[in-house]
LOVO-300322 format. One record per residue (C-alpha): y, z negated, x. Coordinates in steps of 0.2 Angstrom, whole numbers. Layout:
BEGIN
north|up|east
Y|Z|X .
...
//
This chain:
BEGIN
north|up|east
0|-1|-1 .
16|3|8 .
28|-12|13 .
43|-6|11 .
56|-11|0 .
60|-1|-15 .
75|9|-19 .
74|4|-38 .
87|15|-44 .
79|29|-37 .
63|25|-42 .
67|25|-60 .
76|40|-59 .
60|49|-52 .
51|40|-69 .
61|48|-81 .
60|65|-73 .
43|62|-72 .
39|56|-90 .
52|68|-96 .
40|80|-90 .
27|75|-94 .
28|69|-112 .
44|75|-117 .
57|88|-124 .
72|90|-118 .
83|106|-122 .
103|108|-115 .
109|126|-118 .
115|133|-134 .
120|153|-139 .
134|161|-137 .
138|164|-155 .
151|155|-167 .
139|143|-172 .
129|132|-160 .
111|138|-167 .
102|129|-151 .
105|110|-155 .
106|100|-140 .
93|86|-139 .
84|76|-128 .
65|64|-133 .
51|57|-128 .
38|53|-144 .
23|39|-138 .
11|30|-145 .
9|19|-128 .
25|6|-134 .
26|-4|-120 .
30|14|-108 .
43|19|-123 .
52|1|-118 .
52|0|-99 .
57|21|-103 .
71|12|-111 .
76|-3|-98 .
76|13|-84 .
89|23|-96 .
99|7|-98 .
99|1|-78 .
109|21|-78 .
122|17|-94 .
111|27|-106 .
108|17|-120 .
97|24|-133 .
87|14|-146 .
71|17|-150 .
64|24|-167 .
49|30|-180 .
40|46|-175 .
34|58|-189 .
17|51|-183 .
19|32|-188 .
8|26|-173 .
22|33|-164 .
40|31|-159 .
53|37|-149 .
68|42|-139 .
79|53|-145 .
98|60|-138 .
109|73|-145 .
122|66|-136 .
128|81|-123 .
134|65|-113 .
121|57|-112 .
106|74|-109 .
120|78|-94 .
118|61|-87 .
96|65|-88 .
100|81|-83 .
108|74|-65 .
95|60|-65 .
82|71|-63 .
89|85|-51 .
93|71|-39 .
89|74|-20 .
69|67|-21 .
69|51|-11 .
52|44|-9 .
55|31|-21 .
61|47|-31 .
45|52|-30 .
33|37|-31 .
41|34|-50 .
38|54|-53 .
20|49|-53 .
20|36|-60 .
34|42|-76 .
21|55|-77 .
3|46|-75 .
11|36|-91 .
17|52|-99 .
-3|62|-94 .
-14|54|-84 .
-28|46|-86 .
-41|37|-80 .
-60|34|-85 .
-77|34|-73 .
-74|40|-58 .
-59|50|-64 .
-42|49|-60 .
-29|62|-68 .
-16|68|-72 .
-14|84|-88 .
-3|97|-88 .
0|115|-94 .
12|121|-78 .
6|127|-66 .
18|121|-52 .
22|103|-59 .
4|103|-55 .
8|107|-37 .
25|96|-38 .
13|80|-42 .
0|85|-29 .
14|87|-13 .
23|72|-20 .
6|62|-21 .
2|67|-2 .
19|59|3 .
9|43|2 .
-9|47|5 .
-14|52|-8 .
-25|69|-13 .
-27|76|-28 .
-31|94|-32 .
-31|105|-45 .
-46|107|-57 .
-48|119|-71 .
-59|119|-87 .
-53|120|-103 .
-48|104|-112 .
-34|102|-127 .
-21|92|-113 .
-23|108|-101 .
-28|106|-86 .
-26|96|-72 .
-23|89|-54 .
-39|74|-50 .
-37|59|-38 .
-52|63|-23 .
-57|46|-18 .
-67|30|-22 .
-61|15|-33 .
-53|7|-16 .
-42|22|-16 .
-39|24|-37 .
-36|5|-36 .
-22|8|-22 .
-14|25|-34 .
-9|11|-46 .
-1|-2|-30 .
12|12|-27 .
14|22|-41 .
16|6|-51 .
12|16|-68 .
16|1|-83 .
-4|9|-90 .
-17|-3|-87 .
-27|-4|-71 .
-45|1|-79 .
-57|-13|-78 .
-70|-6|-70 .
-60|2|-54 .
-51|-19|-55 .
-63|-25|-45 .
//
């Protein structure tokens, strides 16, 4: 585990970026007509309220205040804004120069959005190949070896972490996602 002091503002910005790219929606453009036919908005909707609360707190630390609300699916909650200023603040956070702590937060956020650890497999799913390659590059900075795993899944393709139980446990210690460490690797 990396024992260096974490720059939390960078970690939080990376987390916001990872969860937004993994499970969020962001639209910033509008058509150049007299009518704004495409609404600007940012949204992350999840079942896991602890992850959503972490995201809300991280946004607050960057002076972006958004309260959770019900989503169309009763079991889910969302953070959402349509205010242009807030959307631009989030966009600015997402386009910071990626320091090591930004990368650490990014991996944590995308894992909380799209990852799982089951039996001997730790995976992060996404359809976007460039995003999967970014996960591989960022994780490599911390000594983790992911590879793209192509197989049909309702979640899309994914990246899979190479290594044993100790490597998977180390992943949770280094990146600190909020999803719990599965009991099969806690020992």
